[in-house]
C-alpha positions as CSV (number, residue, x, y, z in Angstrom):
1,M,-0.1,0.2,0.2
2,F,2.4,2.8,1.1
3,E,6.3,2.3,1.8
4,V,9.2,4.3,2.1
5,T,13.1,3.5,1.7
6,K,16.0,3.0,3.7
7,Q,17.0,6.7,3.8
8,A,13.5,7.8,4.4
9,A,13.2,5.7,7.3
10,R,16.6,7.4,8.6
11,Q,15.8,10.2,8.1
12,I,12.2,9.8,10.1
13,R,14.0,8.2,12.4
14,K,16.4,11.4,13.0
15,A,13.5,13.9,12.7
16,A,11.6,11.9,15.8
17,Q,14.4,11.8,18.0
18,E,15.3,15.2,17.0
19,S,11.7,16.4,17.8
20,D,11.2,14.3,20.5
21,T,8.3,12.4,19.2
22,E,9.8,8.7,19.1
23,E,6.5,7.1,20.3
24,L,4.2,8.8,18.0
25,A,3.8,7.6,14.2
26,L,4.3,9.5,10.9
27,R,1.2,10.7,9.4
28,I,0.9,11.2,5.8
29,A,-1.5,13.2,4.1
30,A,-3.1,13.6,0.5
31,M,-5.0,16.1,-1.0
32,R,-6.1,16.0,-4.6
33,G,-5.7,19.8,-6.0
34,P,-8.2,21.2,-8.9
35,D,-5.8,20.0,-11.5
36,G,-5.9,16.5,-10.2
37,S,-2.5,16.6,-8.8
38,I,-1.7,15.2,-5.4
39,S,0.0,17.2,-2.5
40,Y,1.4,15.9,0.7
41,Q,1.6,16.7,4.0
42,M,3.6,14.9,6.8
43,G,3.9,14.8,10.7
44,F,4.1,13.0,13.9
45,D,0.4,12.2,15.4
46,E,-1.3,9.9,17.7
47,F,-3.6,7.3,16.1
48,G,-7.2,8.4,15.2
49,I,-10.5,6.7,14.4
50,G,-10.8,5.7,11.1
51,D,-6.7,6.1,10.1
52,T,-4.7,3.0,9.0
53,L,-1.3,2.3,10.9
54,L,0.9,0.4,8.8
55,N,4.9,-0.3,9.2
56,S,7.7,0.2,6.6
57,K,11.1,0.0,7.4
58,G,10.4,0.2,11.1
59,I,8.2,3.2,11.0
60,D,4.9,3.1,11.9
61,I,2.8,5.3,9.4
62,L,-0.9,6.4,10.0
63,I,-3.0,7.4,7.0
64,S,-6.7,8.4,7.2
65,S,-9.3,6.8,5.4
66,E,-9.9,10.1,3.0
67,A,-5.6,9.8,2.2
68,K,-5.9,6.2,1.9
69,E,-6.9,5.7,-2.0
70,L,-4.5,8.5,-3.1
71,L,-1.5,7.0,-1.1
72,N,-2.2,3.6,-2.5
73,G,1.2,2.0,-4.0
74,T,3.3,5.5,-2.9
75,V,6.9,5.2,-1.8
76,L,8.1,7.8,0.1
77,D,12.4,8.3,-0.7
78,F,14.6,11.0,0.9
79,V,17.1,11.8,-2.2
80,E,19.3,14.6,-3.2
81,L,17.8,16.9,-5.5
82,E,20.7,18.6,-6.0
83,P,24.2,18.9,-4.5
84,G,23.3,19.6,-0.7
85,D,19.7,20.1,-1.2
86,F,18.0,16.7,0.4
87,Q,14.2,16.4,0.4
88,F,11.3,13.7,0.7
89,I,9.6,12.8,-2.5
90,F,6.6,11.1,-3.2
91,L,6.5,8.6,-5.8
92,N,2.5,8.0,-6.5
93,P,1.6,6.4,-9.4
94,N,-2.0,7.8,-8.8
95,D,-0.3,11.5,-9.1
96,P,-1.0,12.6,-13.0
97,Q,2.4,14.5,-12.3
98,Y,4.2,11.5,-11.6
99,R,7.2,10.3,-13.8
100,P,8.5,6.7,-13.0
101,P,12.4,6.6,-12.3
102,T,14.3,5.6,-15.4
103,E,17.2,3.0,-15.0
């Protein structure tokens, strides 16, 4: 359904330690915009009614029932886009702006 890469998991653990939120899961939110693209938000949160709890690479992940379909098949990665510029990216086949990585 949703997974994180090793690099993303490492960075998520680091962020949880730095913000003293290691006991919380990472909530992934997704919303479809007027143009069909998907926007994302992340933050540490507690389990709520209607949430799906998953675990990928040792990271507990919360996804609301509303975002579940939008995030199905998505991979969260942490990559260097330009020298020294590291960011989380969502590789989501449900997003019309998604371009699969080329080998």
